[in-house]
C-alpha positions in Angstrom: 13.7 4.2 13.3 15.4 3.9 9.9 18.4 5.4 8.1 18.8 6.6 4.5 22.2 6.1 3.1 22.9 8.2 0.0 20.5 8.4 -2.9 18.8 11.4 -4.6 17.4 14.3 -2.5 13.7 15.2 -2.3 12.5 11.6 -2.1 9.1 11.0 -0.4 8.6 8.4 2.3 5.5 7.2 4.2 4.7 4.9 7.1 1.3 3.2 7.1 -0.6 1.0 9.6 -3.4 -1.5 9.0 -5.2 -4.0 11.1 -5.6 -7.7 10.2 -9.2 -7.8 11.4 -12.1 -5.5 11.8 -12.1 -5.8 15.6 -9.9 -6.5 18.5 -10.6 -8.7 21.5 -10.1 -7.0 24.8 -10.4 -8.2 28.4 -13.4 -6.8 30.3 -15.2 -5.8 27.2 -18.9 -6.3 26.5 -17.9 -7.3 22.9 -15.1 -6.8 20.4 -13.7 -3.3 20.0 -14.0 -2.1 16.3 -10.6 -1.4 14.8 -11.9 2.1 14.0 -12.1 2.8 17.7 -8.3 2.3 18.1 -7.0 5.8 17.3 -3.7 7.5 16.5 -3.5 9.4 19.8 0.0 10.9 19.4 2.7 10.9 16.8 5.9 12.7 16.2 8.6 12.6 13.5 12.3 13.1 14.1 13.8 13.8 10.7 17.5 13.6 10.0 19.6 16.0 7.8 17.3 18.5 6.0 14.5 16.0 5.9 11.0 16.5 7.1 7.9 14.6 8.2 4.5 15.0 9.8 1.7 12.9 11.2 -1.4 13.7 9.1 -3.9 11.4 10.9 -3.8 12.1 14.6 -7.2 11.3 16.0 -8.1 8.9 13.1 -9.2 5.4 13.8 -7.3 2.4 12.3 -8.7 0.4 9.4 -8.0 -2.8 7.7 -6.7 -0.7 4.8 -3.4 1.1 5.1 -3.7 4.4 7.0 -0.8 6.9 6.6 0.6 7.4 10.1 3.5 9.6 9.0 5.0 10.9 5.8 7.7 13.3 4.6 10.7 13.8 2.4 14.4 12.9 2.5 16.0 16.1 1.4 19.7 15.5 1.4 21.8 13.1 -0.6 24.2 12.2 2.1 24.5 9.1 4.2 23.2 8.3 7.6 20.1 10.5 7.5 18.1 9.1 10.5 14.4 9.2 10.8 12.2 8.1 13.7 8.4 8.0 14.2 7.1 7.7 17.7 3.5 6.6 17.8 0.9 6.1 20.5 -2.4 4.3 19.9 -5.3 4.6 22.2 -9.0 3.6 22.6 -11.7 6.1 21.9 -13.1 7.6 25.1 -16.3 5.5 24.9 -14.3 2.3 25.6 -12.0 3.5 28.3 -14.0 2.2 31.3 -15.4 -0.8 29.4 -12.2 -2.7 28.7 -9.1 -4.0 30.4 -6.2 -4.9 28.1 -6.3 -5.1 24.3 -3.8 -7.0 22.2 -2.8 -4.9 19.3 -0.3 -7.4 17.9 -2.2 -7.8 14.6 -1.3 -4.4 13.3 1.0 -4.3 10.3 3.3 -1.3 9.8 4.8 -0.7 6.3 7.6 1.9 5.5 7.7 3.0 1.9 11.0 4.7 1.3 13.3 5.5 -1.7 
């Protein structure tokens, strides 16, 4: 969740995610889970003021390069325009019964905003 305070209208923003390594260790797994098998399962954007946003990569796997999770525009020039992205990551179906718990702590999220 973040807040825009003032500034010009029609300014683009984006939220990206990237993994620090090519795979994750999980309990109960026959081997490491490739980062590409951790997918964006669900994503919603709550945009303040007249702003907007969407989640263009639902169903996509993470990578070690930045993947755009959500993006949009800040439309107004007022203060206290609140935005929030709610994100759920999940394992691809092929891994569901093969693993226990995965630690996804090595994912970096970057917000680029005006």
